Biotite code that builds the C-alpha atoms (Angstrom):
import biotite.structure as struc

atoms = struc.array([
    struc.Atom([0.000, 0.000, 0.000], chain_id="A", res_id=1, res_name="MET", atom_name="CA", element="C"),
    struc.Atom([1.378, 3.347, -1.016], chain_id="A", res_id=2, res_name="GLU", atom_name="CA", element="C"),
    struc.Atom([0.288, 6.458, 0.876], chain_id="A", res_id=3, res_name="ILE", atom_name="CA", element="C"),
    struc.Atom([1.320, 10.092, 0.774], chain_id="A", res_id=4, res_name="ASN", atom_name="CA", element="C"),
    struc.Atom([1.456, 12.533, 3.657], chain_id="A", res_id=5, res_name="PHE", atom_name="CA", element="C"),
    struc.Atom([-1.742, 14.391, 2.777], chain_id="A", res_id=6, res_name="SER", atom_name="CA", element="C"),
    struc.Atom([-3.674, 11.102, 2.995], chain_id="A", res_id=7, res_name="GLN", atom_name="CA", element="C"),
    struc.Atom([-1.912, 10.163, 6.229], chain_id="A", res_id=8, res_name="LEU", atom_name="CA", element="C"),
    struc.Atom([-2.878, 13.480, 7.845], chain_id="A", res_id=9, res_name="LYS", atom_name="CA", element="C"),
    struc.Atom([-6.570, 12.684, 7.391], chain_id="A", res_id=10, res_name="GLN", atom_name="CA", element="C"),
    struc.Atom([-6.386, 9.398, 9.315], chain_id="A", res_id=11, res_name="LYS", atom_name="CA", element="C"),
    struc.Atom([-7.296, 8.969, 12.970], chain_id="A", res_id=12, res_name="ASP", atom_name="CA", element="C"),
    struc.Atom([-4.742, 7.360, 15.269], chain_id="A", res_id=13, res_name="VAL", atom_name="CA", element="C"),
    struc.Atom([-6.261, 4.660, 17.506], chain_id="A", res_id=14, res_name="VAL", atom_name="CA", element="C"),
    struc.Atom([-4.492, 3.021, 20.425], chain_id="A", res_id=15, res_name="SER", atom_name="CA", element="C"),
    struc.Atom([-4.791, -0.765, 20.627], chain_id="A", res_id=16, res_name="LEU", atom_name="CA", element="C"),
    struc.Atom([-4.029, -0.675, 24.358], chain_id="A", res_id=17, res_name="ALA", atom_name="CA", element="C"),
    struc.Atom([-7.263, 1.063, 25.364], chain_id="A", res_id=18, res_name="ASP", atom_name="CA", element="C"),
    struc.Atom([-9.132, 1.699, 22.102], chain_id="A", res_id=19, res_name="GLY", atom_name="CA", element="C"),
    struc.Atom([-8.993, 5.485, 22.447], chain_id="A", res_id=20, res_name="LYS", atom_name="CA", element="C"),
    struc.Atom([-8.722, 7.852, 19.541], chain_id="A", res_id=21, res_name="ASN", atom_name="CA", element="C"),
    struc.Atom([-5.458, 9.737, 20.127], chain_id="A", res_id=22, res_name="LEU", atom_name="CA", element="C"),
    struc.Atom([-6.137, 12.329, 17.431], chain_id="A", res_id=23, res_name="GLY", atom_name="CA", element="C"),
    struc.Atom([-4.982, 12.869, 13.881], chain_id="A", res_id=24, res_name="LYS", atom_name="CA", element="C"),
    struc.Atom([-1.514, 12.723, 12.370], chain_id="A", res_id=25, res_name="VAL", atom_name="CA", element="C"),
    struc.Atom([-0.129, 16.251, 12.363], chain_id="A", res_id=26, res_name="SER", atom_name="CA", element="C"),
    struc.Atom([3.483, 15.751, 11.319], chain_id="A", res_id=27, res_name="ASP", atom_name="CA", element="C"),
    struc.Atom([6.095, 13.139, 10.535], chain_id="A", res_id=28, res_name="ILE", atom_name="CA", element="C"),
    struc.Atom([9.572, 12.829, 12.033], chain_id="A", res_id=29, res_name="GLY", atom_name="CA", element="C"),
    struc.Atom([12.484, 12.212, 9.696], chain_id="A", res_id=30, res_name="LEU", atom_name="CA", element="C"),
    struc.Atom([16.135, 11.486, 10.394], chain_id="A", res_id=31, res_name="CYS", atom_name="CA", element="C"),
    struc.Atom([18.011, 13.271, 7.644], chain_id="A", res_id=32, res_name="PHE", atom_name="CA", element="C"),
    struc.Atom([21.459, 11.645, 7.462], chain_id="A", res_id=33, res_name="PRO", atom_name="CA", element="C"),
    struc.Atom([20.026, 8.117, 7.521], chain_id="A", res_id=34, res_name="GLU", atom_name="CA", element="C"),
    struc.Atom([16.955, 9.000, 5.377], chain_id="A", res_id=35, res_name="ASN", atom_name="CA", element="C"),
    struc.Atom([14.499, 7.156, 7.599], chain_id="A", res_id=36, res_name="ARG", atom_name="CA", element="C"),
    struc.Atom([11.198, 7.891, 9.306], chain_id="A", res_id=37, res_name="VAL", atom_name="CA", element="C"),
    struc.Atom([11.530, 8.170, 13.107], chain_id="A", res_id=38, res_name="THR", atom_name="CA", element="C"),
    struc.Atom([7.839, 8.461, 13.965], chain_id="A", res_id=39, res_name="GLY", atom_name="CA", element="C"),
    struc.Atom([4.572, 10.349, 13.762], chain_id="A", res_id=40, res_name="LEU", atom_name="CA", element="C"),
    struc.Atom([3.391, 13.417, 15.638], chain_id="A", res_id=41, res_name="PHE", atom_name="CA", element="C"),
    struc.Atom([-0.250, 13.165, 16.671], chain_id="A", res_id=42, res_name="VAL", atom_name="CA", element="C"),
    struc.Atom([-2.253, 16.180, 17.756], chain_id="A", res_id=43, res_name="SER", atom_name="CA", element="C"),
    struc.Atom([-5.146, 15.416, 20.040], chain_id="A", res_id=44, res_name="GLY", atom_name="CA", element="C"),
    struc.Atom([-7.327, 17.292, 22.465], chain_id="A", res_id=45, res_name="GLY", atom_name="CA", element="C"),
    struc.Atom([-9.785, 20.048, 21.744], chain_id="A", res_id=46, res_name="SER", atom_name="CA", element="C"),
    struc.Atom([-10.705, 20.759, 18.145], chain_id="A", res_id=47, res_name="ARG", atom_name="CA", element="C"),
    struc.Atom([-12.211, 24.109, 19.082], chain_id="A", res_id=48, res_name="ILE", atom_name="CA", element="C"),
    struc.Atom([-9.342, 25.604, 21.077], chain_id="A", res_id=49, res_name="PHE", atom_name="CA", element="C"),
    struc.Atom([-6.135, 24.897, 19.226], chain_id="A", res_id=50, res_name="ARG", atom_name="CA", element="C"),
    struc.Atom([-3.963, 26.083, 22.106], chain_id="A", res_id=51, res_name="PHE", atom_name="CA", element="C"),
    struc.Atom([-5.316, 23.226, 24.274], chain_id="A", res_id=52, res_name="LEU", atom_name="CA", element="C"),
    struc.Atom([-4.062, 20.554, 21.897], chain_id="A", res_id=53, res_name="ARG", atom_name="CA", element="C"),
    struc.Atom([-1.342, 18.247, 23.091], chain_id="A", res_id=54, res_name="GLN", atom_name="CA", element="C"),
    struc.Atom([1.077, 16.733, 20.636], chain_id="A", res_id=55, res_name="GLU", atom_name="CA", element="C"),
    struc.Atom([2.257, 13.155, 21.118], chain_id="A", res_id=56, res_name="ILE", atom_name="CA", element="C"),
    struc.Atom([5.268, 11.619, 19.382], chain_id="A", res_id=57, res_name="PHE", atom_name="CA", element="C"),
    struc.Atom([4.795, 8.001, 18.339], chain_id="A", res_id=58, res_name="LEU", atom_name="CA", element="C"),
    struc.Atom([7.986, 6.151, 17.373], chain_id="A", res_id=59, res_name="PRO", atom_name="CA", element="C"),
    struc.Atom([7.856, 3.881, 14.334], chain_id="A", res_id=60, res_name="VAL", atom_name="CA", element="C"),
    struc.Atom([8.065, 0.749, 16.473], chain_id="A", res_id=61, res_name="ASN", atom_name="CA", element="C"),
    struc.Atom([4.682, 1.658, 18.057], chain_id="A", res_id=62, res_name="CYS", atom_name="CA", element="C"),
    struc.Atom([2.861, 1.679, 14.711], chain_id="A", res_id=63, res_name="ILE", atom_name="CA", element="C"),
    struc.Atom([1.100, -1.653, 14.169], chain_id="A", res_id=64, res_name="VAL", atom_name="CA", element="C"),
    struc.Atom([-0.836, -1.018, 10.961], chain_id="A", res_id=65, res_name="ARG", atom_name="CA", element="C"),
    struc.Atom([-1.842, 1.798, 8.642], chain_id="A", res_id=66, res_name="ILE", atom_name="CA", element="C"),
    struc.Atom([-5.324, 1.010, 7.380], chain_id="A", res_id=67, res_name="GLY", atom_name="CA", element="C"),
    struc.Atom([-7.916, 2.608, 5.118], chain_id="A", res_id=68, res_name="GLU", atom_name="CA", element="C"),
    struc.Atom([-9.476, 4.748, 7.864], chain_id="A", res_id=69, res_name="ASP", atom_name="CA", element="C"),
    struc.Atom([-7.067, 4.740, 10.786], chain_id="A", res_id=70, res_name="ALA", atom_name="CA", element="C"),
    struc.Atom([-3.537, 4.193, 12.008], chain_id="A", res_id=71, res_name="VAL", atom_name="CA", element="C"),
    struc.Atom([-3.385, 1.510, 14.706], chain_id="A", res_id=72, res_name="LEU", atom_name="CA", element="C"),
    struc.Atom([-0.692, 1.945, 17.327], chain_id="A", res_id=73, res_name="VAL", atom_name="CA", element="C"),
    struc.Atom([0.373, -0.003, 20.374], chain_id="A", res_id=74, res_name="ASN", atom_name="CA", element="C"),
    struc.Atom([0.671, 2.990, 22.686], chain_id="A", res_id=75, res_name="PHE", atom_name="CA", element="C"),
    struc.Atom([-0.981, 4.186, 25.866], chain_id="A", res_id=76, res_name="SER", atom_name="CA", element="C"),
    struc.Atom([-0.918, 7.819, 27.066], chain_id="A", res_id=77, res_name="PRO", atom_name="CA", element="C"),
    struc.Atom([0.739, 6.785, 30.334], chain_id="A", res_id=78, res_name="LYS", atom_name="CA", element="C"),
    struc.Atom([3.799, 5.721, 28.291], chain_id="A", res_id=79, res_name="ASP", atom_name="CA", element="C"),
    struc.Atom([4.118, 9.219, 26.862], chain_id="A", res_id=80, res_name="ALA", atom_name="CA", element="C"),
    struc.Atom([6.930, 11.337, 28.225], chain_id="A", res_id=81, res_name="PRO", atom_name="CA", element="C"),
    struc.Atom([5.690, 14.208, 30.385], chain_id="A", res_id=82, res_name="PRO", atom_name="CA", element="C"),
    struc.Atom([5.389, 17.526, 28.586], chain_id="A", res_id=83, res_name="LYS", atom_name="CA", element="C"),
    struc.Atom([5.625, 19.625, 31.716], chain_id="A", res_id=84, res_name="ALA", atom_name="CA", element="C"),
    struc.Atom([8.839, 21.383, 32.559], chain_id="A", res_id=85, res_name="CYS", atom_name="CA", element="C"),
    struc.Atom([11.001, 19.663, 35.145], chain_id="A", res_id=86, res_name="PRO", atom_name="CA", element="C"),
    struc.Atom([10.794, 21.108, 38.647], chain_id="A", res_id=87, res_name="PRO", atom_name="CA", element="C"),
    struc.Atom([13.252, 23.892, 39.341], chain_id="A", res_id=88, res_name="PRO", atom_name="CA", element="C"),
    struc.Atom([16.506, 22.840, 40.875], chain_id="A", res_id=89, res_name="GLN", atom_name="CA", element="C"),
    struc.Atom([17.645, 24.526, 44.070], chain_id="A", res_id=90, res_name="PRO", atom_name="CA", element="C"),
    struc.Atom([20.417, 27.002, 43.454], chain_id="A", res_id=91, res_name="PRO", atom_name="CA", element="C"),
    struc.Atom([23.892, 25.678, 43.935], chain_id="A", res_id=92, res_name="SER", atom_name="CA", element="C"),
    struc.Atom([25.358, 26.681, 47.279], chain_id="A", res_id=93, res_name="PRO", atom_name="CA", element="C"),
    struc.Atom([27.442, 29.808, 47.079], chain_id="A", res_id=94, res_name="VAL", atom_name="CA", element="C"),
    struc.Atom([30.843, 29.387, 48.684], chain_id="A", res_id=95, res_name="PRO", atom_name="CA", element="C"),
    struc.Atom([31.446, 31.682, 51.635], chain_id="A", res_id=96, res_name="PRO", atom_name="CA", element="C"),
    struc.Atom([33.566, 34.753, 50.980], chain_id="A", res_id=97, res_name="PRO", atom_name="CA", element="C"),
    struc.Atom([37.262, 34.489, 51.837], chain_id="A", res_id=98, res_name="PRO", atom_name="CA", element="C"),
    struc.Atom([38.174, 35.575, 55.355], chain_id="A", res_id=99, res_name="PRO", atom_name="CA", element="C"),
    struc.Atom([39.223, 39.210, 55.596], chain_id="A", res_id=100, res_name="PRO", atom_name="CA", element="C"),
    struc.Atom([42.887, 40.020, 55.802], chain_id="A", res_id=101, res_name="LYS", atom_name="CA", element="C"),
    struc.Atom([44.077, 40.825, 59.303], chain_id="A", res_id=102, res_name="PRO", atom_name="CA", element="C"),
    struc.Atom([44.162, 44.510, 60.110], chain_id="A", res_id=103, res_name="ARG", atom_name="CA", element="C"),
    struc.Atom([47.420, 46.300, 60.375], chain_id="A", res_id=104, res_name="ARG", atom_name="CA", element="C"),
    struc.Atom([48.748, 47.215, 63.752], chain_id="A", res_id=105, res_name="ASN", atom_name="CA", element="C"),
    struc.Atom([49.144, 50.882, 64.744], chain_id="A", res_id=106, res_name="PHE", atom_name="CA", element="C"),
    struc.Atom([52.831, 50.265, 65.522], chain_id="A", res_id=107, res_name="ASP", atom_name="CA", element="C"),
    struc.Atom([53.545, 49.779, 61.813], chain_id="A", res_id=108, res_name="GLU", atom_name="CA", element="C"),
    struc.Atom([52.609, 53.406, 61.076], chain_id="A", res_id=109, res_name="TYR", atom_name="CA", element="C"),
    struc.Atom([55.388, 54.996, 63.231], chain_id="A", res_id=110, res_name="GLU", atom_name="CA", element="C"),
])
């Protein structure tokens, strides 16, 4: 079966793990030096508010079958890497300032 990207973008992506519709194919990942496909980007979430959409990356090894109406994947959302930023790290401890030099004695002035 031969398929182009415009046809692939119209297909729904369905997870075999729980039967949920993950969304539609939004982009494809390519590795340039090796000329191979790394995976699919799937945009899911709200169709009304585009800023609420979450994008999921599905590696090629998760794709089970590309059919007439849908792309079947062996993937569950709990396997997805978290999109949130990592928690902030505490600042590194600042070393204490060097001890002050001893003061000069008054006897040295005369």
